[in-house]
C-alpha positions as CSV (number, residue, x, y, z in Angstrom):
1,M,89.0,127.1,91.2
2,R,89.3,124.1,93.6
3,I,91.7,121.5,92.1
4,V,92.4,117.9,93.2
5,S,95.5,116.3,91.6
6,L,95.7,112.5,91.7
7,L,98.9,112.5,89.7
8,P,102.3,113.5,91.2
9,S,103.5,115.0,87.9
10,A,100.3,117.1,87.6
11,T,100.9,118.3,91.2
12,E,104.4,119.5,90.2
13,I,103.0,121.2,87.1
14,L,100.3,123.0,89.2
15,F,102.8,124.3,91.7
16,A,105.1,125.4,88.8
17,L,102.2,127.4,87.4
18,G,101.6,129.1,90.8
19,L,98.4,127.3,91.6
20,D,99.4,126.2,95.1
21,P,96.5,128.0,96.8
22,Q,93.9,126.4,94.5
23,I,95.1,122.8,95.1
24,V,92.8,121.3,97.8
25,G,93.5,117.5,97.4
26,I,96.3,115.2,96.2
27,S,97.2,111.5,96.1
28,H,99.4,109.8,98.7
29,E,102.4,110.0,96.3
30,C,102.3,113.7,95.6
31,D,105.4,114.8,97.6
32,F,107.0,117.5,95.4
33,P,107.5,120.3,96.0
34,P,107.5,119.7,99.8
35,A,104.6,122.1,100.3
36,A,102.4,119.5,98.5
37,R,102.5,117.3,101.5
38,S,100.4,119.8,103.4
39,K,97.4,119.1,101.1
40,T,94.6,116.7,101.9
41,V,95.2,113.2,100.6
42,V,92.2,111.7,98.9
43,I,93.6,108.5,97.4
44,H,95.6,105.6,98.8
45,S,97.4,102.6,97.4
46,R,96.1,99.1,98.2
47,I,99.6,97.7,98.2
48,P,101.3,97.5,101.7
49,K,104.0,100.1,102.2
50,D,106.5,97.4,103.3
51,A,105.9,95.1,100.4
52,A,109.1,93.8,98.7
53,P,109.5,94.6,95.0
54,A,108.7,91.0,93.8
55,E,105.6,91.1,96.0
56,I,104.5,94.5,94.6
57,D,104.8,93.1,91.1
58,R,102.7,90.0,92.0
59,L,100.0,92.1,93.7
60,V,99.7,94.5,90.8
61,R,99.4,91.7,88.3
62,E,96.7,90.0,90.5
63,F,94.7,93.3,90.9
64,R,94.8,93.8,87.1
65,A,93.8,90.2,86.4
66,R,90.7,90.6,88.6
67,G,89.9,94.0,86.9
68,E,90.5,95.8,90.2
69,S,92.3,99.1,90.8
70,V,95.5,99.4,92.8
71,Y,94.1,102.5,94.3
72,S,91.2,103.4,96.6
73,V,89.5,106.8,96.5
74,D,88.2,108.3,99.7
75,N,84.7,109.1,98.6
76,E,83.7,111.3,101.6
77,V,86.9,113.3,101.7
78,L,86.8,113.9,98.0
79,R,83.2,115.0,98.2
80,S,83.9,117.4,101.1
81,L,86.6,119.2,99.1
82,L,84.1,120.3,96.5
83,P,86.6,120.2,93.6
84,D,85.9,122.0,90.3
85,L,88.7,120.1,88.5
86,I,90.3,116.7,89.1
87,I,93.5,115.8,87.2
88,T,94.3,112.2,86.7
89,Q,95.8,109.9,84.1
90,D,95.1,107.1,81.7
91,L,98.7,106.1,81.0
92,C,99.6,103.5,83.6
93,Q,97.3,101.7,86.0
94,V,100.2,101.2,88.4
95,C,101.4,104.8,88.6
96,A,98.2,106.6,89.6
97,A,94.4,106.5,89.6
98,S,92.6,106.4,86.3
99,P,89.3,107.9,85.2
100,E,87.7,104.5,85.8
101,D,88.7,104.7,89.4
102,L,86.8,107.9,89.7
103,A,83.7,107.0,87.7
104,G,81.9,105.2,90.5
105,V,82.8,107.9,93.1
106,L,81.7,110.8,90.9
107,A,78.5,109.2,89.8
108,N,76.8,110.2,93.1
109,F,78.2,113.8,93.2
110,A,75.4,116.4,93.0
111,S,77.7,118.7,91.1
112,K,80.3,116.8,89.1
113,P,83.7,118.3,88.6
114,E,85.6,118.4,85.4
115,V,88.0,115.6,84.9
116,L,91.3,116.2,83.0
117,S,93.0,112.9,82.1
118,L,96.7,113.1,80.9
119,N,98.2,110.4,78.8
120,P,101.8,111.4,77.7
121,L,103.7,108.9,75.6
122,D,106.8,111.0,74.7
123,L,108.4,114.2,75.7
124,G,106.3,116.2,73.2
125,D,103.2,114.9,75.0
126,V,104.7,115.9,78.4
127,W,105.3,119.5,77.3
128,R,101.8,119.5,75.6
129,D,100.2,118.4,78.9
130,I,101.8,121.4,80.7
131,L,100.1,123.7,78.2
132,L,96.8,121.7,78.6
133,V,96.9,122.1,82.4
134,G,97.5,125.8,81.9
135,E,94.5,126.1,79.7
136,Q,92.2,124.2,82.0
137,T,93.3,126.2,85.0
138,F,93.2,129.6,83.3
139,R,97.0,130.0,83.4
140,P,97.9,129.7,79.7
141,H,100.6,132.4,79.8
142,A,102.3,130.9,82.9
143,A,102.3,127.5,81.1
144,E,103.8,129.0,77.9
145,K,106.5,130.7,80.0
146,L,107.4,127.4,81.7
147,I,107.6,125.7,78.3
148,E,109.8,128.5,77.0
149,S,112.1,128.0,80.0
150,I,112.3,124.3,79.5
151,G,113.0,124.8,75.8
152,E,115.9,127.2,76.5
153,K,117.4,124.6,78.9
154,I,117.1,121.8,76.4
155,G,118.6,124.0,73.7
156,A,121.6,124.9,75.8
157,L,122.1,121.3,76.9
158,E,121.9,120.1,73.2
159,L,124.7,122.6,72.3
160,Q,126.9,121.2,75.0
161,I,126.3,117.6,73.9
162,N,127.1,118.4,70.3
163,S,130.2,120.3,71.3
164,A,131.4,117.6,73.6
165,K,131.7,115.0,70.8
166,Q,130.8,115.0,67.2
167,E,127.4,113.3,66.8
168,P,128.1,109.7,65.9
169,P,125.8,107.5,63.8
170,L,123.0,106.0,65.9
171,N,124.6,102.5,65.9
172,D,127.9,103.9,67.2
173,R,126.4,105.6,70.2
174,P,127.0,104.0,73.7
175,T,124.3,101.5,74.5
176,V,122.2,102.1,77.6
177,A,120.1,99.6,79.6
178,F,117.6,101.5,81.7
179,L,116.1,99.2,84.3
180,E,112.8,100.6,85.5
181,W,112.1,97.8,88.0
182,L,114.6,95.2,89.3
183,Q,112.7,92.3,90.8
184,P,111.5,91.3,88.2
185,I,113.3,93.3,85.5
186,Y,111.3,95.9,83.5
187,V,113.0,98.3,81.1
188,G,112.2,101.9,80.7
189,G,109.5,102.9,78.2
190,H,107.5,105.9,76.8
191,W,109.8,109.0,77.0
192,I,112.9,107.2,78.5
193,P,114.3,105.9,75.1
194,E,113.8,109.4,73.7
195,M,115.7,111.0,76.6
196,I,118.6,108.5,76.2
197,K,118.8,109.3,72.4
198,F,118.8,113.0,73.1
199,A,121.7,112.6,75.6
200,G,123.7,110.8,72.9
201,G,123.1,107.2,73.8
202,R,121.1,104.3,72.3
203,D,118.5,102.5,74.5
204,I,119.3,98.8,74.0
205,F,115.8,97.6,74.9
206,G,113.2,100.3,74.9
207,E,111.5,102.1,72.0
208,P,110.1,105.6,72.0
209,S,106.4,105.8,73.1
210,R,106.3,102.0,73.9
211,P,105.3,101.1,77.5
212,S,107.8,99.5,79.8
213,F,108.1,95.7,79.4
214,R,109.7,92.8,81.2
215,V,113.0,91.2,80.4
216,T,115.2,88.7,82.3
217,L,118.6,89.1,83.9
218,D,120.0,86.9,81.2
219,D,118.6,89.3,78.6
220,V,120.5,92.1,80.2
221,V,123.7,90.0,80.2
222,A,123.2,89.2,76.5
223,A,122.6,92.8,75.6
224,Q,126.1,93.8,76.8
225,S,125.3,97.5,77.4
226,D,127.9,100.1,77.8
227,V,126.0,101.9,80.5
228,L,123.6,100.3,83.0
229,I,121.1,102.3,85.0
230,A,119.1,101.1,87.9
231,A,116.1,103.5,88.4
232,P,113.1,101.6,89.8
233,C,109.9,103.6,89.4
234,G,109.0,105.3,92.7
235,Y,112.5,104.8,94.2
236,S,115.1,107.2,95.3
237,A,118.7,106.7,94.1
238,A,119.7,105.3,97.5
239,Q,116.8,102.8,97.4
240,A,117.7,101.9,93.8
241,R,121.4,101.2,94.8
242,E,120.4,99.0,97.7
243,E,117.9,97.1,95.6
244,Y,120.5,96.5,92.9
245,R,123.0,95.3,95.5
246,S,120.5,92.7,96.8
247,I,120.1,90.9,93.4
248,D,121.5,87.5,92.9
249,F,123.2,88.1,89.5
250,P,123.6,85.3,86.9
251,A,126.9,84.1,85.6
252,G,128.4,86.6,83.1
253,W,127.0,89.7,84.8
254,Q,130.5,90.9,85.7
255,D,131.4,90.7,82.0
256,I,128.8,93.2,80.9
257,P,130.9,96.2,79.6
258,A,129.0,98.6,81.9
259,V,129.8,96.5,85.0
260,R,133.4,95.8,83.9
261,N,134.1,99.5,83.3
262,G,132.3,100.9,86.3
263,R,129.5,102.5,84.4
264,V,126.6,101.3,86.5
265,Y,124.5,104.0,88.2
266,A,121.6,104.3,90.6
267,L,119.3,107.2,89.8
268,D,116.2,108.8,91.4
269,A,113.4,107.7,89.1
270,N,110.8,109.2,91.3
271,S,112.1,112.7,90.8
272,Y,113.7,112.8,87.3
273,F,112.4,110.0,85.1
274,S,109.2,108.3,86.1
275,R,107.1,111.4,86.5
276,P,106.1,113.2,83.2
277,G,106.6,116.7,84.4
278,P,109.0,119.7,84.5
279,R,111.8,117.9,86.3
280,L,112.4,115.6,83.2
281,I,114.8,118.4,82.1
282,I,117.0,117.4,85.1
283,G,116.8,113.8,84.0
284,L,118.1,114.9,80.5
285,E,121.0,116.6,82.2
286,I,121.8,113.5,84.3
287,L,121.8,111.3,81.2
288,A,123.9,113.8,79.3
289,K,126.4,114.0,82.1
290,L,126.7,110.2,82.3
291,L,127.5,110.0,78.6
292,H,129.6,113.2,78.3
293,P,131.3,113.7,81.7
294,A,133.0,116.9,80.6
295,I,129.8,118.9,80.1
296,E,128.4,121.3,82.7
297,V,125.0,120.6,84.3
298,S,123.1,122.0,87.2
299,R,124.1,121.2,90.7
300,E,120.9,119.2,91.2
301,A,121.7,117.0,88.2
302,E,125.4,116.6,89.3
303,A,124.3,115.5,92.8
304,A,121.8,113.0,91.5
305,I,124.3,110.7,89.9
306,V,125.1,107.8,92.2
307,P,127.7,105.3,90.9
308,I,127.4,101.7,92.1
309,A,130.8,100.5,93.3
310,A,132.4,97.9,91.0
311,A,133.1,95.6,94.0
312,K,129.4,95.5,94.9
313,Q,128.4,94.8,91.3
314,A,130.1,91.4,91.2
315,A,129.4,90.6,94.9
316,S,126.4,88.3,94.2
317,V,127.9,86.6,91.2
């Protein structure tokens, strides 16, 4: 089977299922595991690489208003790869190519490949999609084994969380503001609120399965969250930290409990939160560690936590 993955999370799933030799094409954003970068790129973003966050937001909204895609598919390269299966998504027009982006290209293919479109809204959907990819690629047992491994890790983490502190009522849990984009502000959606609840917190903005949506800096001030997370989609933790530091914060920002108590963190959304794949388990570990510092997590999760210095938080106020 010859597989083209236009979705970074699907590429991670395929590698986790041992399908590396069968992957012949990827999107420009498929960068994990590192071996994925050796595959042929068949899709590119129409947004300039050096565009500022506010400019990216403006361009995306303009593309969508005109009914245009953010992505361009290389017709000739895709055709030359002779794919049997193309994996894409129908969840977010900003995150990856959609079936509509492929329709015009595939219309002229003599032998049309199967197209598998993933659309996860919550963690259950993410784990289901792993099984679905396993079925479509004739690796059902490998997919079941991966899900069992993820389930074991989640179970062990849950035991630690419950042992660290007696489970409080939902309204007494620490409140968390998860910022998925910073200029302008968008808050985390879909599986993010569910991840926060699992870790022992309460997402102060998002709701399970609901897409990300826009709020203002003043809304964040008014929310008075106990924990503040800067994790822009597609950014590393270092990029998130620098982006946060560049913001001109409104009056009252330094009085947010999270800012006042030094509980503001920059996290790698690209690896552990934005992509609905196997590494969401690391994201769960990260959130659990933030809310329960005494618990033990993997070295990868421990290293992924980047506090933002209190002095920098108030620098722009």
